[in-house]
N, C-alpha and C positions, 0 to 999 in steps of 0.2 A: 472465609468462603470466597471462591474465585468466580468471576463472571467474565463472559465474553460478550462484547458489544459489537453488533453487526449493522452496517449501513444498508438499508433497504431503499435503493435509489429510486425505483419507480413508484413506491408506495409512501415516500416522504416520512419514514419513521426509522427508528433504531430499535432493534431487538436486543433485549437484555436476557442472556442465557445463563442459567445456573449450571455450572459445569459438573457439580457433584451429582445432580439428578438428571442432567442433560434435558432440561425443559426450559421453554421460554417463559420467563416470569412476567414480562410486560413488553409492550411496544410503546416506545416513547415518541409521540408525534412531534414533528417539526413544522415550522411555519406559524409565526405568531399572529399573522393576519388571517390564517386559515383559508386564504384565497389562492395565492400563487403557488406554482410548483416549486419545490425546494431541491430535490435530487441529492441527498447526502451521498458522498462518494468516498471520503476518507476520514479517519478518526485518529485522534491522539489524546493522551491524558495530560492535564495540567492541574496540579494540586487536587482539589476535590471536584474538578470539572472535566467534562469531555468537550473537546473541540471538534466540530464537524465542518469539513470543507464541502460546500454545496455547489453542484454544477449548474443547476437550472436557475437558482436565485442569485448565483454569483456571490455568495455570502459565506460568512463564518458564524456558526451557531455555537453558543455556550450552553451546555447541558449540565445541570446539577446532578452529581452522582448520589447525593443524599436525598434529593427530592424526586429524582427520575423525571425531570421536566426541563424544557428549554427555558432559559431565563433571559438571554440576550441574543441579538443577531445584528451583524454589521456587514454592510456591503463592502467587498474587497475589490473585485475585478472580474471580468467575464470568464465564466467556466472555471470555477475553483476545483482543481483536480486533487490536490493533496495538501497536507498540513503537518508540520512538526514544530516542536517548541525547543528553544535554546535561550537561556538567560532572560526569561520573562518577555521574550518576543515570539510571536507565532510567525513561522515562515510558510507562506501560502503561495502555491504556484497556480497560475491562471493560464489555461490552455489557449484562449483566444487572444490574449494580450502578449503571449510569449514572455511572460515576466514572473519573477519571484518578488512578492510583496512582503515587507517586514511590518507586522502589525504589533504595536506595543500593547501588551496585556495589562499594563498598569495605567497608561494614558488612554487606552481604548481608541487608538487611531493609527493610520498608516504612517510610518516614519521614513520608509525608503522603498525604492523599486530597483531591482537588479535584473537586467536583461538575461534571458536564457536562449535556448534554441527554439525551433518551431514546434509548437504544441507540446509543452512540458506536461508529463503525465504523472510523475511521482517525485518525491523528495525524500532523501535520507540524510541523517546527520551522524557524524563521528565526533563525539565529545573529546576523545583522546587527542585528536589532531585539530580540533576546531575547524572542521571542514563540513561542507554539505555537497551532495551530488544530486543532480537532477537528470532524469531520463527524458529526452526530447524525441517523441515518437516520429514526427514528420521530417525532422532534419537528420535523423539517424545519427544522433550524437548524445553524449552526456556532457553536462556542464559542471565543472568542479569550482566550488566557491569557498573563499577564505572568509570564515564567519567573523573573524576579528576585524579585518579591514573592509568587509562587505564588498569584496571585489571578485570578479570572475578570474580564476587562475588560468583555465584553459577549457576550450570546447574540444572534446575528444571524439573522433569519428568511430562509430561502431556499425554493426550490421543492421539489417532492416527492422524497423518498428520496435525499438527498445521500449518495453513497458515498465521496467523497474530496474533500479540500480541501488545496491546497498553496500556498506562497508563490511569487511570481515571483522570478527570480534577483536582481533589484535591490531586492527587499523592498518594492516599492510597491503590489503588488496581491495579492489572494487569488484563486485560481482554484478554482472549486467544480464538481464533477461532480454535476449534478442529474439523477439517473437516470430519474425518473418511472416507476419499476418497476411493471409491471402495469397501467399506465394507457392503453396503446395509443397513446402519443404519443412523438415523438422527444425524446430527452433533450437537455439543454443544458449548455454550459460557461458558468458565470456569472463574470464578471470584476468583482471588488469592489475599490474604492479603499480602501487601508488608512488613509488620512487621514480620509476622511469616513465610511467604513464603509457607503457606498452602492453599489449595483450600477451599473456603467457600461454593461454590455451583456451580453445572453445570446446565445450563438452556438449554433445548432442543430448537434447531432452525429447519431449514429445511434440505434438503438433500445437503450435501457438502457445508457448509458455507465457504466462502473464503475471504471476506473482511468485515471490520467493520468501521463505522463512528459514533463517540460519540458526542452527542449534549445534554448537560445538563444531565438529568437523563435517557435519552433514547439512546439506542444503536441500530443502524440500521445495519442489517447484510444481505449481498447478498448471496443467496443460489444458487450455480452454477448449480447443477444437476436437480433441480425441477423448476427453473425459478421463484423463489419467493423472496420476501423481508420480513425478520422478523423484527418486532419492539419490542424491549425488554426493559422493565422497570428495570433498573439496581438497583434502590433503593429497589423495591419490589421483585426483582429477579424472574421475570416471563416474558414469551412471551405474549405481549398484543394482537398482531395482526400479521397476515401474509397476504401480498398482492401479488397477482399473476401479474407478469409483463412479463412473457414469455421469451423464448430464454435461454441463459446461462449467467446470470448477473455476472460480475466479480468486477471490480473497482466500488467504490461507494462513493459519497460525498453528503452532504446536504447544501443547501443555501436557507434560508427563509423557505417557506412552501413546497419547492420542494426537492425531492431526484433525483439525477442523477446517472444512472447506465449504464456501458458499457456492451453491449450484445456481447459476443465473438462469438456466433453462427451466428447471423444475421448481424454483423458488423455495429451496430447502437448504438446511444446514446438514452437512454430512460429517459424522464422527467416525474416524478410521482408527481402529486398534492396530498399531504398527507391529505388535507381536503376533496376534492371531490373524491379521489381515482381514478382519471382519469389519462390518460397518453398521451404524445406526443412522437413522434419518429423522429429522423433525421439520415440519413446515414452519417457515418464518414469513418475511415480507417479500415484496417483488424486487427482483434483481439484487440479491445480496452481493455487496461489493467489498468495500474496505471494512476491516475489523481490528479490534484491539482487545487485549486482555487487561483485566484490572482486578 
């Protein structure tokens, strides 16, 4: 059975969605003291746990997938925006410290800090090349990091307000969401060659693209400001289609023939049938943001 876990940032919980029935099975509460705001923002899977990067409590939560509850919580650094795992280390980016922190999942402590650009917003890892890439919203750059040496390779200048950067499946390219937030311009998907670190092409998407999900040659982009989903053919480097889903779509994943997008405005999860271009909606928590399949 497949599940989708969704961060509900303003309601301090994580929705567990049964994809077979498209129903919310449970909301997993975060905040072991039940007092302070948590703000889950990004998720990843580590063994039988979920790791949640939390923006308000500046912490990393451990959630048991077997028990559906938070079991541990550790302070990392101010405004934890994103988290990924590589070789038993959690790589956590902190927006207000402009840093990437390495948190040992075996020793349960921070073991290294790597500087990034200004206000890092997301992190992605390429296991084929032992690389990480961080999108820095306020310095309009991406930071490329060698995971083996734990050193910054280069800060690459991109266009306004990059919200996400990921690697292509073959490890040859970096795909960057250049949101152009607040500039009254269509955002772009920037394709960067990993050998030359030069831009190959910018493909126009919708208004304020914020998240990307790559599946084969197709890149699915959520456009936050106009309530649409862009479907981009990465090989032919063009937007093939744009689907109206409404609201303010943020986090996005694909499973089978369905796209799932969290609508920040209506606090719902939207399921889009890519074949029929129909949609279903269920209510979840406040400000659905990061999400992961498990």
